C-alpha positions in Angstrom: 19.5 -38.0 25.0 22.0 -37.1 27.8 23.5 -33.8 28.7 26.9 -34.9 27.3 28.7 -34.5 30.6 31.8 -36.0 28.9 31.7 -33.5 26.1 34.5 -30.8 26.2 32.1 -27.9 25.4 35.0 -25.4 25.4 36.5 -27.2 22.4 33.4 -27.7 20.2 29.8 -26.6 20.0 27.8 -29.2 18.0 25.6 -27.9 15.2 21.8 -28.4 15.2 21.8 -31.1 12.5 24.6 -33.0 14.3 22.6 -33.0 17.5 19.4 -34.2 15.7 21.3 -37.0 13.9 23.1 -38.0 17.2 19.7 -38.2 18.9 18.4 -40.7 16.3 21.7 -42.6 16.3 21.7 -42.9 20.1 18.4 -44.9 20.0 18.7 -46.9 16.7 21.3 -48.5 14.5 21.8 -45.7 12.1 23.4 -45.1 8.7 24.5 -41.4 8.4 25.1 -40.0 5.0 26.7 -36.5 5.1 29.0 -34.6 2.7 32.7 -34.7 3.5 33.7 -31.9 5.9 30.3 -31.7 7.6 31.3 -33.2 10.9 30.5 -36.9 10.8 33.2 -37.6 13.3 31.6 -35.3 15.9 28.3 -37.3 15.6 30.3 -40.4 16.4 31.8 -38.6 19.5 28.3 -37.5 20.7 26.8 -40.9 20.4 29.9 -42.5 21.9 29.9 -40.4 25.0 26.2 -40.9 25.4 26.7 -44.6 25.5 29.6 -44.3 28.0 27.4 -42.2 30.2 24.5 -44.8 29.9 26.8 -47.8 30.4 29.8 -46.4 32.5 31.4 -49.8 32.8 31.3 -50.3 29.1 33.6 -49.5 26.2 33.1 -48.2 22.6 34.9 -49.1 19.3 35.7 -46.7 16.4 36.9 -48.3 13.2 37.9 -46.9 9.8 39.9 -48.4 6.9 43.3 -46.6 7.4 45.7 -45.7 10.2 45.7 -42.0 9.3 41.9 -41.9 9.5 42.0 -43.7 12.8 44.6 -41.3 14.2 42.2 -38.5 13.3 39.3 -40.2 15.2 41.6 -40.7 18.2 42.5 -37.0 18.2 38.8 -36.1 18.0 38.0 -38.1 21.1 41.0 -36.6 22.9 40.1 -33.0 21.9 36.3 -33.1 22.2 35.8 -35.2 25.3 36.8 -35.3 29.0 37.7 -39.0 28.8 41.2 -39.7 30.2 43.5 -39.7 27.1 45.2 -42.8 28.4 41.9 -44.7 28.0 41.6 -43.7 24.3 43.8 -46.2 22.5 44.9 -46.6 18.9 45.4 -50.2 18.0 47.5 -51.1 15.0 49.0 -54.3 13.6 52.4 -52.9 14.6 51.6 -53.5 18.2 52.4 -57.0 19.5 49.3 -59.2 19.9 49.8 -59.6 23.7 50.2 -55.8 24.1 47.0 -55.3 22.1 45.2 -57.6 24.5 46.3 -55.5 27.4 45.2 -52.3 25.7 41.7 -53.6 25.0 41.4 -54.3 28.8 42.3 -50.8 29.9 40.7 -48.8 27.2 37.3 -47.0 27.2 37.6 -46.0 23.6 39.3 -48.4 21.1 40.2 -47.0 17.7 41.5 -49.5 15.1 41.4 -50.7 11.5 38.8 -53.4 10.8 41.4 -55.9 9.7 43.1 -55.6 13.1 39.8 -56.0 15.0 38.8 -59.0 12.8 42.2 -60.7 13.4 41.9 -60.2 17.2 38.3 -61.4 17.3 39.3 -64.6 15.3 42.2 -65.2 17.6 40.1 -64.5 20.7 42.3 -61.7 21.9 39.2 -59.5 21.9 35.6 -60.0 23.1 33.0 -57.4 22.4 30.7 -58.3 25.3 31.3 -55.0 27.2 31.3 -52.8 24.1 28.0 -50.9 23.9 28.7 -48.9 20.7 30.6 -49.2 17.4 31.2 -46.6 14.7 32.1 -47.8 11.2 33.6 -44.9 9.1 33.5 -45.2 5.3 30.5 -47.6 5.9 30.0 -47.9 2.1 32.7 -50.6 2.4 30.4 -52.9 4.4 29.6 -55.2 1.5 30.6 -58.8 0.6 33.4 -60.2 2.7 35.0 -56.9 3.9 36.1 -57.0 7.6 33.2 -54.7 8.7 30.7 -57.5 7.9 32.5 -60.0 10.2 33.0 -57.4 13.0 29.3 -56.5 13.1 28.2 -60.1 13.1 30.4 -60.7 16.2 29.3 -57.5 17.8 25.6 -58.5 17.6 26.5 -62.0 18.9 28.7 -60.8 21.8 27.6 -57.4 23.0 25.2 -57.0 25.9 24.0 -53.6 24.6 24.8 -53.3 20.9 24.4 -50.0 19.0 25.8 -49.4 15.5 26.6 -46.2 13.6 27.7 -46.2 10.0 29.2 -43.1 8.5 29.7 -42.3 4.8 29.5 -39.5 2.3 28.2 -41.9 -0.4 26.9 -45.4 0.2 26.4 -46.2 -3.5 23.9 -45.7 -6.4 21.8 -48.9 -6.4 19.0 -50.3 -4.2 20.9 -53.6 -4.1 24.2 -52.1 -2.7 22.5 -49.8 -0.2 20.2 -52.6 0.9 23.3 -54.9 1.4 24.9 -52.2 3.6 21.7 -51.7 5.5 21.3 -55.5 6.2 25.0 -56.0 7.0 24.9 -53.2 9.6 21.5 -54.1 11.0 20.4 -50.5 10.1 17.1 -49.3 11.6 17.3 -45.6 10.6 18.8 -43.6 7.8 19.9 -40.0 8.4 20.8 -38.2 5.1 21.7 -34.6 4.6 22.8 -32.9 1.4 24.1 -29.3 0.9 20.5 -28.3 0.1 18.9 -29.4 3.4 17.7 -26.4 5.5 19.6 -27.4 8.7 22.8 -27.8 6.7 22.8 -25.2 4.0 24.1 -22.3 6.1 27.2 -24.3 7.0 28.0 -25.3 3.4 30.1 -23.0 1.2 29.0 -23.0 -2.5 31.1 -24.9 -5.0 31.4 -23.7 -8.5 31.6 -26.4 -11.2 33.5 -25.8 -14.4 33.8 -28.1 -17.4 36.9 -27.8 -19.6 36.6 -29.7 -22.9 39.4 -30.7 -25.2 39.3 -32.3 -28.7 40.5 -35.8 -29.2 43.8 -35.4 -31.2 43.9 -36.4 -34.8 47.2 -38.3 -34.2 45.4 -40.5 -31.7 42.5 -41.5 -34.0 44.5 -44.1 -36.1 45.6 -45.8 -32.9 42.0 -45.8 -31.6 40.7 -47.4 -34.9 43.3 -50.2 -34.7 42.5 -51.0 -31.1 38.7 -50.9 -31.6 39.0 -53.3 -34.6 40.8 -55.8 -32.5 38.5 -55.3 -29.5 35.4 -55.8 -31.7 36.8 -59.1 -32.9 37.0 -60.5 -29.3 33.5 -59.1 -28.5 31.9 -60.7 -31.6 33.5 -64.0 -30.7 32.2 -63.9 -27.1 28.8 -62.9 -28.4 28.7 -65.6 -31.1 29.6 -68.2 -28.5 26.8 -66.9 -26.2 29.1 -65.6 -23.4 27.9 -62.0 -24.1 24.5 -60.7 -25.1 25.6 -57.3 -26.2 28.3 -55.9 -28.6 28.8 -53.0 -26.3 29.7 -54.5 -22.9 31.0 -52.3 -20.0 34.4 -52.8 -18.5 32.6 -54.0 -15.3 30.6 -56.7 -17.2 33.8 -58.0 -18.9 35.6 -58.2 -15.5 32.6 -60.1 -14.1 32.7 -62.5 -17.1 36.4 -63.1 -16.5 35.7 -63.9 -12.8 32.9 -66.3 -13.8 35.3 -68.1 -16.2 38.0 -68.4 -13.5 35.4 -69.9 -11.0 34.2 -72.4 -13.6 37.8 -73.5 -14.3 38.5 -73.9 -10.6 35.4 -76.0 -10.0 35.5 -78.3 -13.1 38.8 -77.8 -14.9 36.8 -77.2 -18.0 39.6 -76.7 -20.6 37.0 -76.0 -23.4 36.8 -72.6 -21.8 40.4 -71.8 -22.7 39.6 -69.7 -25.8 36.9 -67.9 -24.0 39.3 -67.0 -21.2 41.8 -65.9 -23.7 39.3 -63.7 -25.6 37.9 -62.0 -22.5 41.4 -61.3 -21.2 42.4 -59.7 -24.5 39.2 -57.6 -24.6 39.9 -56.3 -21.0 43.5 -55.4 -21.9 42.4 -53.6 -25.1 39.6 -51.8 -23.3 42.2 -50.6 -20.8 44.5 -49.4 -23.6 41.6 -47.5 -25.2 40.8 -45.8 -21.8 44.4 -44.8 -21.4 44.5 -43.4 -25.0 41.2 -41.4 -24.6 41.6 -40.1 -21.0 45.3 -40.2 -20.0 47.8 -39.8 -22.8 50.6 -41.3 -24.8 53.1 -41.7 -21.8 50.6 -43.9 -19.9 49.7 -46.0 -22.9 53.4 -46.3 -23.9 54.2 -47.6 -20.4 51.3 -50.1 -20.6 52.4 -51.4 -24.0 56.0 -51.9 -22.7 54.6 -53.9 -19.8 52.6 -56.2 -22.2 55.6 -56.6 -24.5 57.8 -57.7 -21.5 55.1 -60.0 -20.1 55.6 -63.8 -20.1 51.8 -64.4 -20.0 50.4 -66.4 -22.9 47.5 -64.0 -23.4 49.9 -61.1 -23.7 52.2 -62.9 -26.1 49.2 -63.9 -28.2 47.8 -60.3 -28.2 51.0 -58.6 -29.5 51.3 -61.0 -32.4 48.2 -59.3 -33.9 49.4 -56.9 -36.7 46.9 -54.2 -35.6 48.3 -54.2 -32.0 51.9 -54.2 -33.4 51.0 -51.1 -35.5 49.3 -49.4 -32.6 52.4 -50.0 -30.4 54.6 -48.5 -33.2 52.4 -45.4 -33.6 52.4 -44.8 -29.8 56.2 -45.2 -29.7 56.6 -42.7 -32.5 54.4 -40.1 -30.7 56.2 -40.8 -27.5 59.6 -40.1 -29.1 58.2 -36.8 -30.6 57.0 -35.7 -27.2 53.3 -35.7 -28.3 50.9 -35.8 -25.3 47.2 -35.6 -24.5 46.0 -32.0 -24.7 44.6 -32.3 -21.2 48.2 -32.2 -19.9 48.9 -28.8 -21.4 45.4 -27.6 -20.3 45.9 -28.7 -16.7 49.3 -27.0 -16.5 47.8 -23.7 -17.9 44.8 -23.8 -15.5 47.1 -24.3 -12.5 49.6 -21.6 -13.6 46.8 -19.1 -13.9 45.3 -20.0 -10.5 48.7 -19.6 -8.8 49.2 -16.2 -10.5 45.8 -15.1 -9.3 46.4 -16.2 -5.7 49.9 -17.1 -4.4 48.7 -19.3 -1.5 46.0 -21.1 -3.5 45.5 -24.8 -2.5 44.8 -27.1 -5.4 44.3 -30.8 -5.5 44.6 -32.7 -8.8 43.0 -36.2 -9.1 44.3 -38.6 -11.7 43.6 -42.3 -11.9 47.0 -43.5 -12.9 50.5 -43.1 -11.4 52.1 -42.4 -14.7 49.7 -39.5 -15.2 50.3 -38.2 -11.7 54.1 -38.2 -12.3 53.7 -36.5 -15.7 51.5 -33.7 -14.3 53.9 -33.1 -11.4 56.9 -33.0 -13.8 55.2 -30.4 -16.0 54.2 -28.2 -13.1 57.7 -28.3 -11.6 59.2 -27.3 -15.0 56.7 -24.4 -15.0 58.1 -23.3 -11.5 55.0 -24.4 -9.7 55.6 -26.0 -6.3 53.8 -29.3 -6.3 54.0 -32.7 -4.7 52.6 -36.2 -5.4 50.5 -38.3 -3.1 50.5 -41.9 -4.1 49.8 -45.3 -2.5 52.3 -47.5 -0.7 55.0 -49.5 -2.6 54.2 -52.7 -4.5 56.5 -55.3 -6.0 56.3 -53.5 -9.3 56.8 -49.8 -8.3 57.9 -47.5 -5.6 55.4 -45.7 -3.4 55.0 -43.7 -0.2 54.8 -45.1 3.3 51.8 -44.0 5.4 54.3 -41.9 7.5 55.5 -40.2 4.3 51.9 -39.7 3.1 51.0 -38.0 6.5 54.2 -35.8 6.3 53.3 -34.7 2.7 49.7 -33.8 3.8 51.1 -31.9 6.8 53.3 -29.8 4.6 50.3 -29.2 2.3 48.3 -28.0 5.3 51.1 -25.6 6.3 51.1 -24.1 2.8 54.6 -25.3 1.9 53.4 -26.1 -1.6 50.4 -25.1 -3.7 49.5 -28.3 -5.6 48.9 -31.8 -4.5 48.7 -34.3 -7.4 47.2 -37.6 -6.2 45.8 -40.9 -7.3 42.7 -42.4 -5.8 44.6 -42.6 -2.4 43.6 -38.9 -2.0 39.8 -39.7 -2.3 39.3 -41.4 1.1 41.2 -42.7 4.1 43.5 -39.7 4.6 42.9 -36.4 6.5 43.4 -33.9 3.7 43.0 -30.2 4.5 40.2 -28.4 2.5 41.4 -27.0 -0.8 40.3 -24.1 -2.9 40.2 -26.0 -6.2 39.9 -29.6 -7.2 40.7 -30.7 -10.7 39.5 -34.0 -12.1 42.1 -34.9 -14.8 39.5 -37.5 -15.9 35.9 -38.2 -15.0 35.2 -41.3 -12.9 32.1 -43.4 -13.4 31.7 -44.2 -9.7 29.3 -41.9 -7.8 31.2 -42.8 -4.6 34.6 -41.7 -5.9 33.1 -38.5 -7.6 31.5 -37.4 -4.3 34.7 -38.2 -2.3 36.8 -36.1 -4.8 34.4 -33.1 -4.6 34.5 -33.4 -0.8 38.1 -32.1 -0.7 36.9 -28.6 -1.8 35.3 -25.6 -0.2 34.5 -26.8 3.3 35.0 -23.3 5.0 35.4 -21.1 1.9 34.1 -20.8 -1.6 35.5 -23.7 -3.8 35.8 -24.7 -7.4 35.7 -28.1 -9.1 37.1 -28.3 -12.6 36.4 -31.3 -14.8 38.7 -32.0 -17.8 36.8 -33.8 -20.5 37.9 -35.1 -23.9 35.0 -34.8 -26.3 33.3 -37.9 -27.6 35.3 -40.3 -25.4 34.9 -42.3 -22.2 35.5 -39.0 -20.3 32.0 -37.8 -21.2 30.4 -41.2 -20.7 32.0 -41.6 -17.2 31.0 -38.1 -16.1 27.3 -38.6 -16.9 27.4 -42.2 -15.4 28.5 -40.8 -12.1 26.1 -37.8 -12.3 23.0 -40.1 -12.8 24.2 -42.7 -10.2 24.6 -39.9 -7.6 21.1 -38.5 -8.4 19.7 -42.1 -8.1 21.5 -42.7 -4.8 20.0 -39.5 -3.2 16.6 -40.5 -4.4 16.9 -44.0 -2.8 18.2 -42.7 0.5 15.4 -40.0 0.8 12.9 -42.7 -0.1 14.3 -45.0 2.7 14.2 -42.1 5.2 10.6 -41.3 4.3 9.5 -44.9 4.7 11.1 -45.2 8.1 9.5 -41.9 9.2 6.1 -43.2 8.1 6.7 -46.5 10.0 7.6 -44.6 13.2 4.4 -42.4 12.9 2.3 -45.6 12.5 3.9 -47.2 15.5 3.5 -44.0 17.6 -0.2 -43.8 16.6 -0.7 -47.5 17.5 1.0 -47.0 20.9 -1.2 -43.9 21.6 -4.3 -45.9 20.7 -3.3 -48.7 23.0 -2.8 -46.2 25.8 -6.2 -44.6 25.2 -7.9 -48.0 25.4 
């Protein structure tokens, strides 16, 4: 390991665990798993400058999924290193291709989105021959045909001195997924730290977890029964025709079945599958409606039903002909007109009101899966006199959104304490530089261990933090919470197991080398 001559030691003093991890990552292709806010970016800087010192004529590449994250990486290299800022370049799709080509030539540090790099590699505007190091942030995305996979393949083919660093807070909860990431990144070492590791724990502030339970409303139960009856009819049909083996399929298994049917139709134009496609499509739509009813509320479900009623799709027209679905739509419409909502909405409003009363400058982030819920929470908070803003994705054909510039502006105002509460969809989970908050509220549980970890990572980086889970009893909320809990536990076990195996291998190799020397 070098002396880090290019490190601006006045701006930063690396922590012990960062130096240890950087030492491993400077010698082997490494996957680093660290909680959000524990300085993964600095590890990338340390390894990057080490490679530039070792190969002074070379270049390094830093890539992450979004422009805001890449802007953060660029700032880190400008602040923490002595590299000429003009040689640290941020490449975006907004820069003309011929200009990008010139920037690649002059840069020592290239920061860009993977899609931009993939595009320029495919069009031969970029060659990685002189790049000696690549960092892939949010490395859990390096699966299937995501751009990272293509970039790494080209990097290994073209680079004279390739070294790879993958950074993530959560690679996934199965051996298969982690192994796919490991293979796609040519990983030779895994460095994992949790808040309980000895060299990390003194830097981690404790996070208090609180579970707030609400009862599933009586007015919702009739709607649930109607939807479940229709759902079971589709599931029984799919099981009886040997497309499903269980009467309790997960949402994921239904989506996979739908994908399989689509592939079969494309390959063979097998029109005998028509009814199967219709049934699985209906089941997915009803499953979604049940999720909205149990975890979100009447406004979200009412909006969804309106979309189905306005749809020209054959499956949607067929679905709303069913008298049970018609009755469910009528009941939802009645509750909507009466202003009846999910009890979680009132609960989240009261929790936030009390937190703001306790501490005027409190920073709170509220996560909700759906835009309609985000808007409803924001509306309720503003009526209560609480200063809040929404953070949502970019516009689609169907609805308005925020540009990346507007997202960054909103986050800047949040960092400057111009408002207390940020209400966000999944856009706030990764890909944006969000200041640490005092409290994170999960309006609903998420079954994904990756998303759960990313949400919690927004809290208590420098100070004591709190995470509040809102859970509707005996619903998908409870099931999703425990699914994420067990997957996260499994993920940590897998990673520590991989780390132990690698350490044992290294010890065996070191012993064999020593024996050879003694001979």
